[in-house]
ZAMARGU-4260 file (C-alpha; in steps of 0.2 Angstrom, whole numbers, plus 5000, padded with zeros to 4 digits):
<rodrens>
0) 4809/4783/4312 | 4798/4782/4297 | 4805/4774/4281 | 4811/4786/4268 | 4797/4791/4257
5) 4784/4792/4270 | 4770/4805/4267 | 4775/4823/4271 | 4763/4835/4279 | 4755/4847/4267
10) 4741/4858/4272 | 4735/4863/4255 | 4742/4860/4238 | 4737/4852/4221 | 4736/4835/4231
15) 4724/4841/4244 | 4709/4830/4248 | 4695/4832/4236 | 4680/4842/4242 | 4664/4833/4245
20) 4651/4835/4232 | 4633/4829/4228 | 4626/4816/4238 | 4641/4814/4250 | 4640/4833/4253
25) 4622/4832/4257 | 4625/4817/4269 | 4638/4828/4278 | 4626/4842/4280 | 4613/4830/4287
30) 4625/4823/4299 | 4628/4841/4306 | 4610/4841/4311 | 4608/4824/4318 | 4612/4820/4337
35) 4626/4808/4333 | 4631/4804/4351 | 4613/4800/4356 | 4610/4790/4339 | 4626/4780/4343
40) 4620/4776/4361 | 4603/4770/4354 | 4612/4759/4341 | 4622/4752/4355 | 4607/4748/4365
45) 4598/4740/4350 | 4614/4729/4346 | 4614/4724/4364 | 4596/4719/4365 | 4594/4700/4365
50) 4582/4692/4353 | 4574/4675/4355 | 4586/4661/4350 | 4581/4658/4332 | 4579/4677/4328
55) 4596/4680/4336 | 4605/4668/4326 | 4597/4674/4310 | 4601/4692/4314 | 4619/4688/4317
60) 4621/4677/4302 | 4613/4690/4291 | 4625/4704/4298 | 4640/4692/4295 | 4635/4689/4277
65) 4632/4707/4273 | 4648/4713/4282 | 4659/4699/4275 | 4664/4691/4292 | 4674/4676/4291
70) 4665/4664/4303 | 4678/4651/4303 | 4689/4662/4313 | 4677/4664/4328 | 4681/4655/4344
75) 4662/4652/4349 | 4647/4645/4340 | 4634/4657/4334 | 4622/4650/4347 | 4634/4657/4361
80) 4630/4675/4357 | 4616/4683/4366 | 4615/4698/4356 | 4622/4706/4340 | 4634/4717/4352
85) 4642/4701/4359 | 4645/4696/4341 | 4653/4712/4337 | 4665/4710/4351 | 4669/4692/4348
90) 4685/4682/4352 | 4695/4673/4339 | 4700/4655/4339 | 4717/4653/4347 | 4731/4654/4335
95) 4721/4663/4322 | 4732/4679/4324 | 4750/4674/4326 | 4761/4687/4334 | 4776/4690/4322
100) 4794/4693/4326 | 4803/4694/4342 | 4800/4705/4357 | 4807/4720/4349 | 4796/4718/4334
105) 4781/4731/4334 | 4765/4723/4328 | 4748/4729/4322 | 4736/4732/4337 | 4721/4727/4327
110) 4713/4720/4311 | 4709/4733/4298 | 4718/4743/4285 | 4731/4756/4285 | 4726/4775/4285
115) 4739/4789/4284 | 4756/4786/4292 | 4773/4795/4293 | 4783/4807/4303 | 4776/4820/4315
120) 4783/4837/4309 | 4779/4854/4316 | 4767/4845/4328 | 4756/4839/4314 | 4750/4823/4306
125) 4739/4819/4291 | 4721/4814/4293 | 4719/4811/4274 | 4731/4817/4260 | 4731/4836/4260
130) 4722/4838/4277 | 4733/4839/4293 | 4729/4840/4311 | 4739/4843/4327 | 4745/4830/4339
135) 4741/4843/4353 | 4723/4843/4348 | 4722/4824/4347 | 4730/4822/4365 | 4723/4838/4371
140) 4739/4840/4380 | 4752/4852/4373 | 4766/4846/4385 | 4764/4828/4381 | 4762/4831/4362
145) 4779/4840/4361 | 4788/4824/4366 | 4782/4816/4350 | 4789/4829/4338 | 4800/4820/4325
150) 4792/4803/4330 | 4780/4793/4319 | 4762/4790/4318 | 4751/4777/4310 | 4732/4776/4308
155) 4722/4760/4307 | 4704/4758/4302 | 4692/4744/4307 | 4677/4740/4297 | 4661/4731/4302
160) 4668/4714/4296 | 4684/4716/4307 | 4688/4708/4324 | 4684/4723/4336 | 4696/4720/4350
165) 4713/4730/4350 | 4729/4724/4358 | 4746/4730/4362 | 4759/4732/4348 | 4774/4729/4360
170) 4776/4722/4378 | 4775/4735/4392 | 4764/4744/4405 | 4750/4756/4402 | 4754/4770/4414
175) 4741/4782/4410 | 4723/4784/4402 | 4716/4800/4396 | 4697/4801/4391 | 4693/4815/4379
180) 4674/4817/4376 | 4668/4824/4360 | 4656/4821/4345 | 4655/4805/4335 | 4658/4809/4316
185) 4660/4795/4304 | 4678/4789/4300 | 4674/4785/4282 | 4678/4796/4267 | 4664/4808/4271
190) 4671/4812/4288 | 4689/4811/4283 | 4687/4823/4269 | 4673/4834/4276 | 4678/4837/4294
195) 4694/4846/4300 | 4703/4838/4314 | 4691/4823/4314 | 4701/4812/4326 | 4703/4827/4338
200) 4685/4830/4338 | 4678/4813/4341 | 4677/4804/4358 | 4693/4794/4362 | 4703/4786/4375
205) 4722/4789/4374 | 4733/4775/4382 | 4751/4778/4386 | 4761/4762/4384 | 4778/4761/4392
210) 4788/4747/4382 | 4798/4735/4392 | 4814/4737/4381 | 4815/4756/4384 | 4821/4765/4400
215) 4807/4768/4411 | 4801/4786/4414 | 4809/4795/4429 | 4793/4798/4439 | 4783/4782/4443
220) 4766/4782/4435 | 4770/4797/4423 | 4770/4794/4404 | 4788/4797/4399 | 4795/4803/4383
225) 4797/4784/4377 | 4779/4780/4379 | 4769/4774/4364 | 4752/4782/4363 | 4737/4772/4357
230) 4722/4782/4354 | 4706/4772/4352 | 4694/4784/4342 | 4675/4782/4343 | 4664/4786/4328
235) 4646/4787/4322 | 4636/4771/4328 | 4650/4765/4339 | 4641/4762/4355 | 4656/4764/4365
240) 4675/4761/4367 | 4679/4750/4382 | 4695/4746/4392 | 4698/4728/4397 | 4706/4732/4414
245) 4697/4748/4419 | 4678/4754/4420 | 4682/4768/4409 | 4671/4769/4393 | 4666/4782/4380
250) 4650/4790/4375 | 4642/4792/4392 | 4630/4807/4394 | 4637/4821/4404 | 4655/4814/4404
255) 4670/4826/4407 | 4688/4824/4402 | 4699/4815/4414 | 4717/4809/4416 | 4721/4794/4426
260) 4739/4791/4431 | 4740/4772/4435 | 4756/4773/4445 | 4759/4756/4454 | 4742/4750/4448
265) 4749/4751/4430 | 4745/4734/4422 | 4758/4724/4412 | 4754/4717/4395 | 4763/4704/4384
270) 4765/4709/4366 | 4749/4707/4357 | 4738/4706/4373 | 4721/4713/4372 | 4718/4730/4381
275) 4701/4735/4375 | 4687/4734/4362 | 4676/4744/4351 | 4657/4741/4351 | 4656/4741/4333
280) 4671/4747/4324 | 4682/4763/4322 | 4700/4769/4322 | 4717/4767/4331 | 4730/4781/4330
285) 4747/4776/4336 | 4761/4789/4340 | 4779/4784/4344 | 4793/4794/4351 | 4807/4800/4341
290) 4823/4790/4339 | 4815/4774/4348 | 4804/4765/4335 | 4804/4763/4317 | 4787/4760/4308
295) 4786/4752/4291 | 4773/4764/4283 | 4761/4756/4270 | 4750/4765/4257 | 4732/4769/4264
300) 4720/4755/4261 | 4733/4741/4263 | 4725/4727/4273 | 4733/4722/4290 | 4730/4709/4303
305) 4732/4709/4322 | 4750/4703/4326 | 4757/4707/4309 | 4774/4716/4310 | 4773/4735/4307
310) 4790/4741/4313 | 4804/4738/4326 | 4809/4746/4343 | 4827/4751/4345 | 4836/4744/4360
315) 4848/4756/4369
</rodrens>
C-alpha cells in the first residue's frame, strides 16, 4: 500500500488545480481546433525521414543540445542513427541503468519524473492536484478496474531528453494487452490542468503484468487480481506507442479498441526488461492491486531513472 501521507483524492477544494489563463488558455483553445492525431502522425513521418549523412548528424546533435540529452549514455554513435526517430528510441550503454534491489524490489519502468501517485480510493486517482479521474475510464473496463480499489497508482512523465523505452518494474508475464484508441492531448501542464480525464482520453496501451512472486490467476491467460497494469499513454506529437513483442501500436487511422489475452503465448520478462517504446515521449501510469505491493510515493516533479527502486512486492 502507499506510504502514509500519500496524496488524497479531492475533486474540488482550495487546493484544486489552477485554471488556465492568458496564453496557455489560448493554446488550449487552439489545440481543440487542430487535428492532433493527424499532426502527430505527420510528425512521426517527419522524424522517421532519413536525411543525407551530414545533415542527419547535424539534426540529431541540434536536437540533443536543445533537449539536453546526455550523449555519453547512448550505446551507438551518432553516425549509426538513420533518422531522428531512431535517435528518439535509442538504446543505452550496458550498465547505464543498474536495476536496484532484489527480485521483490519494484523498480521504475522508465526515465522521467514523478507525477501524481497514491492510493486508489472510490475508483479514483489524481491527474493533477485537485483533478481526479476514474480507473474504469482509464482501463475502459469496469470489472478490471474494481480489482484495483484500495491499491496504488503512480504516474511517470518522460520528457524529450529522456530515454524513450519502457521496461518491467518486476519480473513476470504480460498476460493481456488492451488498445484504447483516443485523441492525443499534450501531457504537459496545459493538458493536465485544462483537460478532464486526460489519460483516459488519450490513445493508450494497457499491459497486464503478472508478477512471478504472486500466485498466478486461476484462468490461464486472464489478468488476475494480482496483475500490475502498465498504461503507456500517447500524447501530442508522439508518433506512436509500440510494443517490443507484438505488432500492436497506437495512432493508426481507423483503429478500433481491442483486447488481446495472450494465454500460453504470454511472454516472460526479467525485472527491468524492455517491453515497448514511445516514438518521442509521454507517460506511464502504473496500477497495483491492494495488499500486494507498496509504492514509495515521491512529490510530483521528482526525477527518476529506469531501474531505481520505487517500492516492494509482498511475498505470501
